[in-house]
N, C-alpha and C positions, 0 to 999 in steps of 0.2 A: 811485396810491393813492388811496382816496376820503379826501375831506377829512373828512366827516361822523363818521369813524371814527381818525380820527387822536387819538391818546392822548400825552402827554408829562405826565411825572412828575417832581417834582423829589425828591431826595433822602428818603427818610422818609415820602413821601406814597401813599396806595393810594387805589384805587379806592371809590366805596360803593357798598354793597347795599342788600338788603332790610332788613338788622338790622346795628347794628355790632359788628364783630367785634374780639374779645380782641386786643392787641398782636403776640403771636404769631402771627395768619396777618393779612399783607397782599397785599392781592388787588390787582393790577400790571394782569391784563387780565381782564375777565368775558365769560364764553360770549357777552353781548352784544355787546361789541366785538367780537368776531371771529368774527362771524355763526354762530358754534357750532365754529369748526373747533379750539378750545382755549383754554383757562382755563389763566393763569398765576399763580401765589401765592408768595410769600416767606415761610417758614416757620420758625419757631423750635420745634422737634420737643421739648417738655418732659415726654411720656409716650409710653409705650409703645403701638403699631397694632397691635392684635392681628391674628391671619393673616385673610389676609380674599383676596377673587378680585373685579378688577372683570371686568364681561362685558361692557362695550359700551367703554370708554374706554382707552387705551395711556397709563400713568404714567411721567414721566420725572423722575427727581430730580437735581439738580448740587448737590454740597455744597461752600457757600460758608466756612463756619467750623465747627469742632469734627470730631467722628464720627460717621459713621450706622451702625447697622447695619443690615444687610438681611439677614431669614431668609427663603432662597428654595429648592426643592428638594434639603432635605435640608442645605443649608449656610448658614453665616453667613460673609456679606461683609461686611468693615469697609472703607467708604469714609472717605477724610479730603479735606480741601480740594482743590478742583480736579478731583475724580473725578464720574462720570457714573455712573446708572444707568438703563437701558431696561426698565420690568416692563410686558410684554404685557397686552394684556387675554387670560384665563384662565388665567393664570399666577398661583398663591394665592403669596402674599407675607406678611411682616410686619416692620415697622419698629421702631426702638427707638434712644434715645439711647445714645451710647458713654460707657465710662466717666469722662469729661470733662466731661460736662454734656451740654446740649440743644446740636444741631448747631443751625445755620441754613443753609437750603437753599431753593434755589427747584425748585417742583413744578410741574410741565405736565401739565395730563390732556388727550388728544385722543381725541374730541372733550369741547369743555369741557362745565363741569355742576359741576366740582370745588368751584366755591365755591358751588354752592347747596347740596350736601351740608354743606358744614363751616357754613351757616348754618342749616340746619336742627337738626346736631349741638348746636351753642351754644344754638340756641333751645330745645333739650330739656332742655340741662343737667344737672343730676346725677340727674337718671333713668336717666341711660343707665349709671349707674358701682354697681359692687357693691366696697363696701370700699375704694373710690377708685380703683380699675380700669375700663376700660372691658369693660361685660360683652356679650358679642358676640350673644345672644341678643335684648338690648334695643335694641342698634345694629340689628339687621336690621329692624326694626321701619321703620326709616327707609330704610338702606343697599339694602333690594330697589327703592323706589321708582328711586332712583339707578344702578340696576343693577350692583351691589355685592353680595356675600355674605360675612358672617363666619363662619369656621368655629366652631361650638358646640360645647363639651365633648360626649362620649358618654357613656352610663351613669351 
């Protein structure tokens, strides 16, 4: 164990980043903490994440509470507390809260960097939405820098 990288967080504590994040995003391990290997966030998924593809990172999600709906390969999977999904890079997917409200999940990206994307999205704020929903074309302005592409509607 490298003592310089040892991190111990108390319940409810989060790592600080470049900008403050809303309570829905609690960074537990930053990309810097893990020398780029992964990042780990506890997330309350309050809004739909439109279809997108990670081109560099594998995304893993473990459901702590509630229901998470995962759309991939033309199917919708309902995950409940204790269930896990690996979303390999290159596989398009979308995430959304189940009917019971926002699920609380652990989200791991490998290699890391997810928290940097989240910071950029939070910093951009409402300019990424249209009628209260995330706009894929607007998201792509930021996402491409992080190896992510959101599917833009055609026609």
